[in-house]
C-alpha positions in Angstrom: -0.1 0.0 0.1 2.8 2.4 0.8 3.5 2.9 -3.3 0.1 4.0 -3.5 -0.2 6.5 -0.5 3.1 8.4 -1.7 1.8 8.4 -5.4 -1.3 10.1 -3.7 0.9 12.4 -1.5 3.4 13.2 -4.4 4.1 16.9 -4.7 1.9 18.0 -1.5 3.4 19.8 1.2 3.7 17.3 4.2 2.8 20.2 6.8 1.2 18.7 9.3 0.2 15.2 11.0 -3.4 16.1 10.3 -2.5 16.7 6.2 -0.9 13.5 6.2 -3.7 11.3 8.2 -5.9 12.7 5.5 -4.1 12.2 2.7 -3.5 8.4 3.9 -7.1 8.0 4.3 -7.9 9.2 0.8 -5.9 6.8 -0.8 -7.4 3.7 -2.9 -5.7 1.3 -5.0 -6.4 0.6 -8.8 -9.1 -2.0 -7.8 -10.7 0.5 -5.4 -9.0 -1.0 -2.0 -9.3 2.2 0.6 -7.2 2.8 3.7 -8.6 3.8 6.8 -6.2 6.0 9.1 -6.7 8.2 11.9 -4.1 9.8 14.3 -3.0 7.9 17.5 -1.8 10.6 19.9 -1.2 8.2 22.7 1.9 7.7 24.5 3.9 4.9 24.4 6.8 3.2 26.4 10.0 3.1 24.7 13.0 0.5 25.1 10.9 -2.6 25.4 13.0 -5.7 24.2 11.3 -8.6 22.7 13.2 -11.9 23.9 15.1 -14.3 21.2 12.4 -16.8 22.4 9.2 -14.5 21.6 11.0 -13.3 18.4 11.6 -17.0 17.3 7.6 -17.8 17.9 6.8 -15.4 14.9 6.2 -17.0 12.0 8.3 -15.4 9.5 8.5 -16.4 5.8 11.4 -15.0 4.3 11.2 -13.5 0.7 13.1 -14.7 -2.4 14.2 -11.1 -2.9 16.1 -9.8 0.1 14.4 -12.3 2.2 17.4 -12.4 4.8 17.6 -8.5 4.9 14.3 -7.1 5.1 11.5 -8.9 2.8 9.7 -11.0 4.6 5.6 -12.1 5.3 4.5 -12.7 9.0 1.8 -15.7 8.6 -0.6 -16.9 11.2 0.5 -19.9 12.9 -3.2 -21.5 13.0 
């Protein structure tokens, strides 16, 4: 979806969070898929660490292209 979002806001000044959220929320794909967006102004703790055990339980499937670097899918374990 990111390619559609960046296409939608191309050439527009991203002057506020409201502008960004509205541009994202008015993005659609060629087939009509739309995106819902809203600003989350909550504060979240930083520095939370994920254990190696927890990370191993995430069902990651690497992609053929740069799967070891950054491209992967997270699949349901069910």
